[in-house]
N, CA, C, O and the ligand as a Tripos MOL2 file, in Angstrom:
@<TRIPOS>MOLECULE
protein
  241   239    61     0     0
PROTEIN
NO_CHARGES

@<TRIPOS>ATOM
      1 N          14.3330   -1.6820  -36.2880 N.3       1 MET1
      2 CA         14.9840   -0.4240  -36.7930 C.3       1 MET1
      3 C          14.3750   -0.0510  -38.1340 C.2       1 MET1
      4 O          14.1310   -0.8790  -39.0120 O.2       1 MET1
      5 N          14.1540    1.2090  -38.2290 N.am      2 GLU2
      6 CA         13.7150    1.7160  -39.5430 C.3       2 GLU2
      7 C          14.9910    1.8540  -40.5410 C.2       2 GLU2
      8 O          16.1170    2.2250  -40.2100 O.2       2 GLU2
      9 N          14.6030    1.5110  -41.6980 N.am      3 GLN3
     10 CA         15.6310    1.5810  -42.6290 C.3       3 GLN3
     11 C          15.5340    2.8850  -43.5080 C.2       3 GLN3
     12 O          14.5260    3.1600  -44.1600 O.2       3 GLN3
     13 N          16.5830    3.6040  -43.4740 N.am      4 LEU4
     14 CA         16.5480    4.8620  -44.1430 C.3       4 LEU4
     15 C          16.9560    4.6270  -45.6690 C.2       4 LEU4
     16 O          17.9260    3.9360  -45.9850 O.2       4 LEU4
     17 N          16.1650    5.2350  -46.5370 N.am      5 VAL5
     18 CA         16.4050    5.0090  -47.9650 C.3       5 VAL5
     19 C          17.0000    6.3410  -48.5360 C.2       5 VAL5
     20 O          16.3100    7.3610  -48.5130 O.2       5 VAL5
     21 N          18.1540    6.3470  -49.0020 N.am      6 GLU6
     22 CA         18.7030    7.5660  -49.5560 C.3       6 GLU6
     23 C          18.2070    7.6250  -50.9850 C.2       6 GLU6
     24 O          18.2440    6.6630  -51.7520 O.2       6 GLU6
     25 N          17.7540    8.7910  -51.2770 N.am      7 SER7
     26 CA         17.3380    9.0090  -52.7570 C.3       7 SER7
     27 C          17.5310   10.4590  -53.0910 C.2       7 SER7
     28 O          17.6010   11.2890  -52.1850 O.2       7 SER7
     29 N          17.6130   10.7800  -54.2880 N.am      8 GLU8
     30 CA         17.7100   12.1190  -54.8060 C.3       8 GLU8
     31 C          16.3260   12.8470  -54.5720 C.2       8 GLU8
     32 O          15.2390   12.3310  -54.8330 O.2       8 GLU8
     33 N          16.4980   14.0610  -54.0680 N.am      9 PRO9
     34 CA         15.2660   14.7980  -53.8810 C.3       9 PRO9
     35 C          14.4780   14.9690  -55.1930 C.2       9 PRO9
     36 O          15.0360   15.4290  -56.1890 O.2       9 PRO9
     37 N          13.2870   14.6300  -55.1980 N.am     10 SER10
     38 CA         12.4730   14.7520  -56.2940 C.3      10 SER10
     39 C          12.0090   16.2060  -56.4750 C.2      10 SER10
     40 O          12.0940   17.0160  -55.5520 O.2      10 SER10
     41 N          11.5090   16.5220  -57.7040 N.am     11 ALA11
     42 CA         11.0250   17.8540  -57.9440 C.3      11 ALA11
     43 C           9.9050   18.1200  -56.9190 C.2      11 ALA11
     44 O           9.9000   19.1550  -56.2530 O.2      11 ALA11
     45 N           9.0100   17.2240  -56.8080 N.am     12 GLY12
     46 CA          7.8690   17.3670  -55.8500 C.3      12 GLY12
     47 C           8.4690   17.7100  -54.4000 C.2      12 GLY12
     48 O           7.9590   18.6090  -53.7310 O.2      12 GLY12
     49 N           9.4580   17.0420  -53.9810 N.am     13 THR13
     50 CA          9.9840   17.2730  -52.5890 C.3      13 THR13
     51 C          10.4960   18.6370  -52.4620 C.2      13 THR13
     52 O          10.2100   19.2940  -51.4620 O.2      13 THR13
     53 N          11.2140   19.1070  -53.3740 N.am     14 VAL14
     54 CA         11.7630   20.4610  -53.3460 C.3      14 VAL14
     55 C          10.6440   21.4650  -53.3440 C.2      14 VAL14
     56 O          10.6720   22.3900  -52.5320 O.2      14 VAL14
     57 N           9.6650   21.3370  -54.1990 N.am     15 VAL15
     58 CA          8.5470   22.2140  -54.2970 C.3      15 VAL15
     59 C           7.7480   22.1700  -52.9400 C.2      15 VAL15
     60 O           7.4500   23.1970  -52.3310 O.2      15 VAL15
     61 N           7.4360   20.9530  -52.5310 N.am     16 ASP16
     62 CA          6.6460   20.8210  -51.2910 C.3      16 ASP16
     63 C           7.3240   21.4250  -50.0160 C.2      16 ASP16
     64 O           6.6630   21.7440  -49.0280 O.2      16 ASP16
     65 N           8.5740   21.5510  -50.0890 N.am     17 ALA17
     66 CA          9.3400   22.1190  -48.8470 C.3      17 ALA17
     67 C           9.0350   23.5920  -48.8220 C.2      17 ALA17
     68 O           9.0940   24.1730  -47.7390 O.2      17 ALA17
     69 N           8.7030   24.2730  -49.9500 N.am     18 LEU18
     70 CA          8.5030   25.6790  -49.9710 C.3      18 LEU18
     71 C           7.0760   26.0450  -49.9310 C.2      18 LEU18
     72 O           6.7400   27.1500  -49.5060 O.2      18 LEU18
     73 N           6.1470   25.1080  -50.3840 N.am     19 VAL19
     74 CA          4.7010   25.3640  -50.5060 C.3      19 VAL19
     75 C           4.1980   25.6990  -49.1480 C.2      19 VAL19
     76 O           4.5250   24.9690  -48.2120 O.2      19 VAL19
     77 N           3.4310   26.7380  -48.9470 N.am     20 GLY20
     78 CA          2.8040   27.1780  -47.6670 C.3      20 GLY20
     79 C           3.7960   28.1760  -46.9300 C.2      20 GLY20
     80 O           3.4600   28.7470  -45.8920 O.2      20 GLY20
     81 N           4.9230   28.3370  -47.4710 N.am     21 GLY21
     82 CA          5.7710   29.3750  -46.8330 C.3      21 GLY21
     83 C           5.4250   30.7580  -47.3780 C.2      21 GLY21
     84 O           4.5970   30.9530  -48.2680 O.2      21 GLY21
     85 N           6.1250   31.6820  -46.7710 N.am     22 ASN22
     86 CA          5.9370   33.1340  -47.1090 C.3      22 ASN22
     87 C           6.7370   33.4930  -48.3000 C.2      22 ASN22
     88 O           7.8560   33.0180  -48.4940 O.2      22 ASN22
     89 N           6.1610   34.3300  -49.0950 N.am     23 CYS23
     90 CA          6.8560   34.9020  -50.2700 C.3      23 CYS23
     91 C           8.0300   35.8000  -49.8170 C.2      23 CYS23
     92 O           7.9480   36.5320  -48.8310 O.2      23 CYS23
     93 N           9.0940   35.7020  -50.5760 N.am     24 SER24
     94 CA         10.1870   36.6020  -50.2520 C.3      24 SER24
     95 C          10.1960   37.9410  -50.9480 C.2      24 SER24
     96 O          11.0550   38.7920  -50.7200 O.2      24 SER24
     97 N           9.2010   38.0950  -51.8110 N.am     25 TYR25
     98 CA          9.1840   39.2300  -52.6380 C.3      25 TYR25
     99 C           7.9970   40.1800  -52.3880 C.2      25 TYR25
    100 O           7.9610   41.2890  -52.9210 O.2      25 TYR25
    101 N           7.0400   39.7360  -51.5810 N.am     26 CYS26
    102 CA          5.9750   40.5990  -51.1620 C.3      26 CYS26
    103 C           5.5800   40.2350  -49.6930 C.2      26 CYS26
    104 O           6.0520   39.2500  -49.1240 O.2      26 CYS26
    105 N           4.6740   41.1010  -49.1090 N.am     27 GLU27
    106 CA          4.4200   40.8990  -47.6950 C.3      27 GLU27
    107 C           3.3680   39.8170  -47.3830 C.2      27 GLU27
    108 O           3.4160   39.1010  -46.3830 O.2      27 GLU27
    109 N           2.4040   39.7630  -48.3400 N.am     28 ASP28
    110 CA          1.2520   39.0320  -48.0330 C.3      28 ASP28
    111 C           1.1080   37.6510  -48.8020 C.2      28 ASP28
    112 O           0.1610   36.8810  -48.6430 O.2      28 ASP28
    113 N           2.1500   37.4540  -49.6330 N.am     29 GLY29
    114 CA          2.0230   36.2270  -50.4760 C.3      29 GLY29
    115 C           2.3390   34.9000  -49.7900 C.2      29 GLY29
    116 O           3.1880   34.8330  -48.9010 O.2      29 GLY29
    117 N           1.6880   33.9120  -50.1910 N.am     30 THR30
    118 CA          1.9240   32.4770  -49.7780 C.3      30 THR30
    119 C           2.3070   31.7270  -51.0520 C.2      30 THR30
    120 O           1.7640   31.9180  -52.1400 O.2      30 THR30
    121 N           3.3090   30.8400  -50.8150 N.am     31 LEU31
    122 CA          3.8140   30.0460  -51.9060 C.3      31 LEU31
    123 C           2.8170   28.8340  -52.0380 C.2      31 LEU31
    124 O           2.4960   28.1480  -51.0680 O.2      31 LEU31
    125 N           2.3670   28.6330  -53.2790 N.am     32 VAL32
    126 CA          1.5490   27.4900  -53.7240 C.3      32 VAL32
    127 C           2.2530   26.6960  -54.7690 C.2      32 VAL32
    128 O           3.1530   27.1600  -55.4700 O.2      32 VAL32
    129 N           1.7830   25.4280  -54.8430 N.am     33 ARG33
    130 CA          2.3360   24.5420  -55.9130 C.3      33 ARG33
    131 C           1.7340   25.0100  -57.2450 C.2      33 ARG33
    132 O           0.5400   25.2800  -57.3730 O.2      33 ARG33
    133 N           2.6110   25.0830  -58.1920 N.am     34 ASP34
    134 CA          2.1470   25.5030  -59.5020 C.3      34 ASP34
    135 C           3.1530   25.0180  -60.5030 C.2      34 ASP34
    136 O           4.0770   24.2740  -60.1770 O.2      34 ASP34
    137 N           2.9560   25.4640  -61.7650 N.am     35 SER35
    138 CA          3.9940   25.1740  -62.7420 C.3      35 SER35
    139 C           4.4570   26.5040  -63.2860 C.2      35 SER35
    140 O           3.7040   27.4780  -63.2990 O.2      35 SER35
    141 N           5.6530   26.5410  -63.7200 N.am     36 TYR36
    142 CA          6.2650   27.7260  -64.2800 C.3      36 TYR36
    143 C           7.0860   27.3590  -65.5350 C.2      36 TYR36
    144 O           8.1210   26.6980  -65.4440 O.2      36 TYR36
    145 N           6.6040   27.7990  -66.6890 N.am     37 LYS37
    146 CA          7.2030   27.4270  -67.9500 C.3      37 LYS37
    147 C           7.3890   25.9010  -68.1140 C.2      37 LYS37
    148 O           8.3590   25.3890  -68.6720 O.2      37 LYS37
    149 N           6.3510   25.2330  -67.5660 N.am     38 GLY38
    150 CA          6.2490   23.8020  -67.7010 C.3      38 GLY38
    151 C           7.0300   22.9610  -66.6590 C.2      38 GLY38
    152 O           7.0490   21.7300  -66.6990 O.2      38 GLY38
    153 N           7.6740   23.7020  -65.7240 N.am     39 ASN39
    154 CA          8.3900   23.0620  -64.6350 C.3      39 ASN39
    155 C           7.5860   23.0350  -63.2750 C.2      39 ASN39
    156 O           6.7930   23.9480  -63.0450 O.2      39 ASN39
    157 N           7.7490   22.1390  -62.4840 N.am     40 ALA40
    158 CA          7.1880   22.2580  -61.1770 C.3      40 ALA40
    159 C           7.7870   23.4120  -60.4910 C.2      40 ALA40
    160 O           8.9860   23.6660  -60.6070 O.2      40 ALA40
    161 N           6.9200   24.1720  -59.7240 N.am     41 ALA41
    162 CA          7.3930   25.2950  -59.1140 C.3      41 ALA41
    163 C           6.5920   25.6520  -57.8670 C.2      41 ALA41
    164 O           5.4410   25.2330  -57.7460 O.2      41 ALA41
    165 N           7.1440   26.3880  -56.9690 N.am     42 ALA42
    166 CA          6.3880   27.0460  -55.9840 C.3      42 ALA42
    167 C           6.2980   28.5230  -56.2560 C.2      42 ALA42
    168 O           7.2850   29.2580  -56.2950 O.2      42 ALA42
    169 N           4.9840   28.9360  -56.4520 N.am     43 VAL43
    170 CA          4.7830   30.3060  -56.9170 C.3      43 VAL43
    171 C           3.9150   31.0560  -55.9070 C.2      43 VAL43
    172 O           2.9530   30.5490  -55.3290 O.2      43 VAL43
    173 N           4.3470   32.3190  -55.7470 N.am     44 CYS44
    174 CA          3.4770   33.1650  -54.8490 C.3      44 CYS44
    175 C           2.0760   33.4330  -55.3240 C.2      44 CYS44
    176 O           1.8810   33.8660  -56.4590 O.2      44 CYS44
    177 N           1.1250   33.1950  -54.5080 N.am     45 ASP45
    178 CA         -0.2890   33.4100  -54.9420 C.3      45 ASP45
    179 C          -0.6370   34.8340  -55.0560 C.2      45 ASP45
    180 O          -1.7120   35.1430  -55.5690 O.2      45 ASP45
    181 N           0.2250   35.7780  -54.5970 N.am     46 CYS46
    182 CA         -0.0310   37.1630  -54.7210 C.3      46 CYS46
    183 C           0.6450   37.9090  -55.7860 C.2      46 CYS46
    184 O           0.0090   38.6120  -56.5710 O.2      46 CYS46
    185 N           1.9640   37.7720  -55.8350 N.am     47 CYS47
    186 CA          2.6830   38.4210  -56.8770 C.3      47 CYS47
    187 C           3.1360   37.5160  -58.0090 C.2      47 CYS47
    188 O           3.6960   37.9800  -59.0020 O.2      47 CYS47
    189 N           2.8840   36.1940  -57.8490 N.am     48 GLU48
    190 CA          3.0850   35.2250  -58.8770 C.3      48 GLU48
    191 C           4.5050   35.1090  -59.2280 C.2      48 GLU48
    192 O           4.8170   34.7060  -60.3490 O.2      48 GLU48
    193 N           5.4310   35.4460  -58.3130 N.am     49 THR49
    194 CA          6.8790   35.1990  -58.4910 C.3      49 THR49
    195 C           7.2230   33.7760  -58.0700 C.2      49 THR49
    196 O           6.8740   33.3460  -56.9700 O.2      49 THR49
    197 N           7.9040   33.0530  -58.9420 N.am     50 PRO50
    198 CA          8.2970   31.7630  -58.6350 C.3      50 PRO50
    199 C           9.4370   31.7380  -57.6060 C.2      50 PRO50
    200 O          10.4980   32.2710  -57.9320 O.2      50 PRO50
    201 N           9.3230   31.1810  -56.4220 N.am     51 ALA51
    202 CA         10.3300   31.0170  -55.5370 C.3      51 ALA51
    203 C          11.3200   29.9440  -55.9190 C.2      51 ALA51
    204 O          12.5210   30.0940  -55.6950 O.2      51 ALA51
    205 N          10.8620   28.9400  -56.4530 N.am     52 VAL52
    206 CA         11.6950   27.8340  -56.9060 C.3      52 VAL52
    207 C          11.0170   27.1810  -58.1100 C.2      52 VAL52
    208 O           9.7900   27.1190  -58.1870 O.2      52 VAL52
    209 N          11.8360   26.6940  -59.0520 N.am     53 GLN53
    210 CA         11.3320   25.8740  -60.1110 C.3      53 GLN53
    211 C          12.2560   24.8160  -60.3630 C.2      53 GLN53
    212 O          13.4660   25.0120  -60.2410 O.2      53 GLN53
    213 N          11.7520   23.6240  -60.7310 N.am     54 VAL54
    214 CA         12.6520   22.5050  -60.8790 C.3      54 VAL54
    215 C          12.4930   21.8990  -62.2600 C.2      54 VAL54
    216 O          11.4170   21.5450  -62.7420 O.2      54 VAL54
    217 N          13.6750   21.8160  -62.8440 N.am     55 TRP55
    218 CA         13.7180   21.3120  -64.1470 C.3      55 TRP55
    219 C          13.7250   19.7520  -64.1230 C.2      55 TRP55
    220 O          14.5210   19.1530  -63.4000 O.2      55 TRP55
    221 N          12.8900   19.1420  -64.8680 N.am     56 ASP56
    222 CA         12.8030   17.6940  -64.8000 C.3      56 ASP56
    223 C          13.8320   17.0320  -65.7330 C.2      56 ASP56
    224 O          13.5460   16.6810  -66.8770 O.2      56 ASP56
    225 N          15.0340   16.8840  -65.1820 N.am     57 ASP57
    226 CA         16.1590   16.3240  -65.9390 C.3      57 ASP57
    227 C          16.0240   14.8340  -66.0930 C.2      57 ASP57
    228 O          16.6820   14.2170  -66.9300 O.2      57 ASP57
    229 N          15.2020   14.2870  -65.3130 N.am     58 ASP58
    230 CA         15.0390   12.7820  -65.3810 C.3      58 ASP58
    231 C          14.1930   12.2860  -66.4800 C.2      58 ASP58
    232 O          14.1750   11.1060  -66.8280 O.2      58 ASP58
    233 N          13.4960   13.2230  -67.0150 N.am     59 ARG59
    234 CA         12.5470   12.7940  -68.1070 C.3      59 ARG59
    235 C          13.3640   12.3120  -69.3720 C.2      59 ARG59
    236 O          14.1550   13.0750  -69.9260 O.2      59 ARG59
    237 N          13.1670   11.1400  -69.7690 N.am     60 ALA60
    238 CA         13.9610   10.5380  -70.8510 C.3      60 ALA60
    239 C          13.2750   10.9900  -72.2190 C.2      60 ALA60
    240 O          13.7430   10.6220  -73.2960 O.2      60 ALA60
    241 ZN          4.7290   37.3940  -53.4480 Zn       61 ZN61
@<TRIPOS>BOND
     1     1     2 1
     2     2     3 1
     3     3     4 2
     4     3     5 am
     5     5     6 1
     6     6     7 1
     7     7     8 2
     8     7     9 am
     9     9    10 1
    10    10    11 1
    11    11    12 2
    12    11    13 am
    13    13    14 1
    14    14    15 1
    15    15    16 2
    16    15    17 am
    17    17    18 1
    18    18    19 1
    19    19    20 2
    20    19    21 am
    21    21    22 1
    22    22    23 1
    23    23    24 2
    24    23    25 am
    25    25    26 1
    26    26    27 1
    27    27    28 2
    28    27    29 am
    29    29    30 1
    30    30    31 1
    31    31    32 2
    32    31    33 am
    33    33    34 1
    34    34    35 1
    35    35    36 2
    36    35    37 am
    37    37    38 1
    38    38    39 1
    39    39    40 2
    40    39    41 am
    41    41    42 1
    42    42    43 1
    43    43    44 2
    44    43    45 am
    45    45    46 1
    46    46    47 1
    47    47    48 2
    48    47    49 am
    49    49    50 1
    50    50    51 1
    51    51    52 2
    52    51    53 am
    53    53    54 1
    54    54    55 1
    55    55    56 2
    56    55    57 am
    57    57    58 1
    58    58    59 1
    59    59    60 2
    60    59    61 am
    61    61    62 1
    62    62    63 1
    63    63    64 2
    64    63    65 am
    65    65    66 1
    66    66    67 1
    67    67    68 2
    68    67    69 am
    69    69    70 1
    70    70    71 1
    71    71    72 2
    72    71    73 am
    73    73    74 1
    74    74    75 1
    75    75    76 2
    76    75    77 am
    77    77    78 1
    78    78    79 1
    79    79    80 2
    80    79    81 am
    81    81    82 1
    82    82    83 1
    83    83    84 2
    84    83    85 am
    85    85    86 1
    86    86    87 1
    87    87    88 2
    88    87    89 am
    89    89    90 1
    90    90    91 1
    91    91    92 2
    92    91    93 am
    93    93    94 1
    94    94    95 1
    95    95    96 2
    96    95    97 am
    97    97    98 1
    98    98    99 1
    99    99   100 2
   100    99   101 am
   101   101   102 1
   102   102   103 1
   103   103   104 2
   104   103   105 am
   105   105   106 1
   106   106   107 1
   107   107   108 2
   108   107   109 am
   109   109   110 1
   110   110   111 1
   111   111   112 2
   112   111   113 am
   113   113   114 1
   114   114   115 1
   115   115   116 2
   116   115   117 am
   117   117   118 1
   118   118   119 1
   119   119   120 2
   120   119   121 am
   121   121   122 1
   122   122   123 1
   123   123   124 2
   124   123   125 am
   125   125   126 1
   126   126   127 1
   127   127   128 2
   128   127   129 am
   129   129   130 1
   130   130   131 1
   131   131   132 2
   132   131   133 am
   133   133   134 1
   134   134   135 1
   135   135   136 2
   136   135   137 am
   137   137   138 1
   138   138   139 1
   139   139   140 2
   140   139   141 am
   141   141   142 1
   142   142   143 1
   143   143   144 2
   144   143   145 am
   145   145   146 1
   146   146   147 1
   147   147   148 2
   148   147   149 am
   149   149   150 1
   150   150   151 1
   151   151   152 2
   152   151   153 am
   153   153   154 1
   154   154   155 1
   155   155   156 2
   156   155   157 am
   157   157   158 1
   158   158   159 1
   159   159   160 2
   160   159   161 am
   161   161   162 1
   162   162   163 1
   163   163   164 2
   164   163   165 am
   165   165   166 1
   166   166   167 1
   167   167   168 2
   168   167   169 am
   169   169   170 1
   170   170   171 1
   171   171   172 2
   172   171   173 am
   173   173   174 1
   174   174   175 1
   175   175   176 2
   176   175   177 am
   177   177   178 1
   178   178   179 1
   179   179   180 2
   180   179   181 am
   181   181   182 1
   182   182   183 1
   183   183   184 2
   184   183   185 am
   185   185   186 1
   186   186   187 1
   187   187   188 2
   188   187   189 am
   189   189   190 1
   190   190   191 1
   191   191   192 2
   192   191   193 am
   193   193   194 1
   194   194   195 1
   195   195   196 2
   196   195   197 am
   197   197   198 1
   198   198   199 1
   199   199   200 2
   200   199   201 am
   201   201   202 1
   202   202   203 1
   203   203   204 2
   204   203   205 am
   205   205   206 1
   206   206   207 1
   207   207   208 2
   208   207   209 am
   209   209   210 1
   210   210   211 1
   211   211   212 2
   212   211   213 am
   213   213   214 1
   214   214   215 1
   215   215   216 2
   216   215   217 am
   217   217   218 1
   218   218   219 1
   219   219   220 2
   220   219   221 am
   221   221   222 1
   222   222   223 1
   223   223   224 2
   224   223   225 am
   225   225   226 1
   226   226   227 1
   227   227   228 2
   228   227   229 am
   229   229   230 1
   230   230   231 1
   231   231   232 2
   232   231   233 am
   233   233   234 1
   234   234   235 1
   235   235   236 2
   236   235   237 am
   237   237   238 1
   238   238   239 1
   239   239   240 2
@<TRIPOS>SUBSTRUCTURE
     1 MET1         2 RESIDUE 1 A MET
     2 GLU2         6 RESIDUE 1 A GLU
     3 GLN3        10 RESIDUE 1 A GLN
     4 LEU4        14 RESIDUE 1 A LEU
     5 VAL5        18 RESIDUE 1 A VAL
     6 GLU6        22 RESIDUE 1 A GLU
     7 SER7        26 RESIDUE 1 A SER
     8 GLU8        30 RESIDUE 1 A GLU
     9 PRO9        34 RESIDUE 1 A PRO
    10 SER10       38 RESIDUE 1 A SER
    11 ALA11       42 RESIDUE 1 A ALA
    12 GLY12       46 RESIDUE 1 A GLY
    13 THR13       50 RESIDUE 1 A THR
    14 VAL14       54 RESIDUE 1 A VAL
    15 VAL15       58 RESIDUE 1 A VAL
    16 ASP16       62 RESIDUE 1 A ASP
    17 ALA17       66 RESIDUE 1 A ALA
    18 LEU18       70 RESIDUE 1 A LEU
    19 VAL19       74 RESIDUE 1 A VAL
    20 GLY20       78 RESIDUE 1 A GLY
    21 GLY21       82 RESIDUE 1 A GLY
    22 ASN22       86 RESIDUE 1 A ASN
    23 CYS23       90 RESIDUE 1 A CYS
    24 SER24       94 RESIDUE 1 A SER
    25 TYR25       98 RESIDUE 1 A TYR
    26 CYS26      102 RESIDUE 1 A CYS
    27 GLU27      106 RESIDUE 1 A GLU
    28 ASP28      110 RESIDUE 1 A ASP
    29 GLY29      114 RESIDUE 1 A GLY
    30 THR30      118 RESIDUE 1 A THR
    31 LEU31      122 RESIDUE 1 A LEU
    32 VAL32      126 RESIDUE 1 A VAL
    33 ARG33      130 RESIDUE 1 A ARG
    34 ASP34      134 RESIDUE 1 A ASP
    35 SER35      138 RESIDUE 1 A SER
    36 TYR36      142 RESIDUE 1 A TYR
    37 LYS37      146 RESIDUE 1 A LYS
    38 GLY38      150 RESIDUE 1 A GLY
    39 ASN39      154 RESIDUE 1 A ASN
    40 ALA40      158 RESIDUE 1 A ALA
    41 ALA41      162 RESIDUE 1 A ALA
    42 ALA42      166 RESIDUE 1 A ALA
    43 VAL43      170 RESIDUE 1 A VAL
    44 CYS44      174 RESIDUE 1 A CYS
    45 ASP45      178 RESIDUE 1 A ASP
    46 CYS46      182 RESIDUE 1 A CYS
    47 CYS47      186 RESIDUE 1 A CYS
    48 GLU48      190 RESIDUE 1 A GLU
    49 THR49      194 RESIDUE 1 A THR
    50 PRO50      198 RESIDUE 1 A PRO
    51 ALA51      202 RESIDUE 1 A ALA
    52 VAL52      206 RESIDUE 1 A VAL
    53 GLN53      210 RESIDUE 1 A GLN
    54 VAL54      214 RESIDUE 1 A VAL
    55 TRP55      218 RESIDUE 1 A TRP
    56 ASP56      222 RESIDUE 1 A ASP
    57 ASP57      226 RESIDUE 1 A ASP
    58 ASP58      230 RESIDUE 1 A ASP
    59 ARG59      234 RESIDUE 1 A ARG
    60 ALA60      238 RESIDUE 1 A ALA
    61 ZN61       241 GROUP 0 **** ****
């Protein structure tokens, strides 16, 4: 049996889920991994609108 490990979704996981998807704000954009104001983010490569950004609350 595989053991499922529950864990908090990391910033990378949330961003990766959107990377490669279509931009919601323009027709031709594709979301790419980038940073926005120092946070991990998925940003449109066309209009540069961040679809999601993740604040790194775990950083001590
Ligand atoms: Zn776009």
